[in-house]
C-alpha positions in Angstrom: 35.4 2.3 50.8 36.5 5.4 52.5 38.6 8.1 51.0 39.4 11.8 51.8 38.8 14.7 49.6 39.6 18.4 50.0 36.7 20.8 50.4 36.8 24.5 51.0 35.2 25.9 54.1 33.5 29.3 54.5 36.9 31.1 54.8 38.3 29.4 51.6 40.5 27.0 53.6 40.8 23.5 52.3 39.7 20.9 54.8 40.1 17.2 54.4 36.8 15.4 54.9 35.9 11.7 54.5 33.8 10.6 51.6 32.3 7.1 51.5 31.8 5.2 48.3 29.5 2.2 47.9 29.7 -0.1 44.9 26.8 -1.8 43.3 28.3 -5.2 44.1 26.6 -7.4 46.6 27.4 -6.0 50.1 25.9 -8.7 52.2 26.2 -12.4 52.9 23.4 -15.0 52.9 23.7 -15.8 56.7 23.1 -12.0 57.4 19.9 -12.2 55.4 18.7 -15.4 57.1 19.3 -14.1 60.6 17.7 -10.7 59.8 14.7 -12.4 58.1 14.2 -14.8 61.0 14.5 -12.0 63.6 12.0 -9.7 61.8 9.6 -12.6 61.3 9.5 -13.9 64.9 10.6 -11.2 67.3 7.7 -10.2 69.6 9.1 -6.7 69.9 8.5 -6.0 66.2 5.1 -5.5 64.4 5.7 -8.1 61.8 5.0 -11.5 63.4 1.6 -12.9 62.3 1.4 -10.8 59.2 1.7 -11.8 55.6 4.0 -9.3 53.9 6.2 -8.8 50.8 8.0 -5.6 49.7 9.8 -5.1 46.4 11.6 -1.9 45.3 11.7 -1.6 41.6 14.4 0.3 39.5 11.7 2.8 38.4 11.3 4.1 42.0 8.1 2.3 42.7 7.6 0.1 45.8 5.2 -2.8 45.7 3.9 -3.6 49.2 1.7 -6.6 50.1 0.6 -6.6 53.7 -2.0 -9.1 54.8 -4.9 -8.5 52.4 -3.9 -5.1 51.1 -1.7 -4.4 48.0 -0.2 -1.0 47.5 2.0 0.6 44.8 3.9 3.6 46.1 6.1 6.0 44.2 7.8 9.3 45.1 4.4 10.9 44.7 2.9 8.8 47.4 0.5 5.9 47.2 -0.4 5.3 43.5 -3.0 2.6 44.1 -4.4 0.4 46.8 -6.0 -2.9 46.0 -7.6 -5.2 48.6 -7.2 -8.9 48.0 -10.3 -10.8 48.8 -9.1 -14.3 47.9 -6.0 -16.3 48.4 -5.7 -16.8 44.6 -5.7 -13.0 44.1 -2.9 -12.7 46.6 -0.9 -15.5 44.8 -1.4 -13.8 41.5 0.0 -10.5 42.9 3.0 -12.3 44.3 3.7 -13.8 40.9 3.1 -10.7 38.8 4.8 -8.0 41.0 7.2 -10.0 43.1 8.2 -12.8 40.8 7.4 -15.3 43.6 5.4 -18.5 43.2 4.7 -20.3 46.4 5.3 -24.1 46.4 2.2 -26.3 46.9 3.2 -26.9 50.6 3.6 -23.1 51.2 0.3 -22.3 49.6 -1.5 -25.0 51.6 0.0 -24.4 55.0 1.1 -20.9 55.5 -0.5 -19.4 58.6 -1.9 -16.2 57.1 -4.1 -17.7 54.5 -7.2 -15.7 53.3 -10.2 -17.9 54.1 -12.9 -17.6 51.5 
């Protein structure tokens, strides 16, 4: 939503400037997410294809990042912790605990970035 508000400039003259407001309501549609996810997962011009990744931004300001075999927790202070995952089960446990994601049996068995023990 766009609206205009009056602000004073250096000389004290009121100028009308745009102000943009964003509600907390959902601002995207499912097809947008599907296309974006597909593009970022398979475009050869991006660094993501061939990498196992998950990112979650929490309300407390922390970001949980799982990239291949490395799990990081970041906050405004920087990287809080880094934990390597040595087994596929460790990675699945992190996905469940921090991302709320449980892979289906088929996804666990056949995804192409599995950690081989």
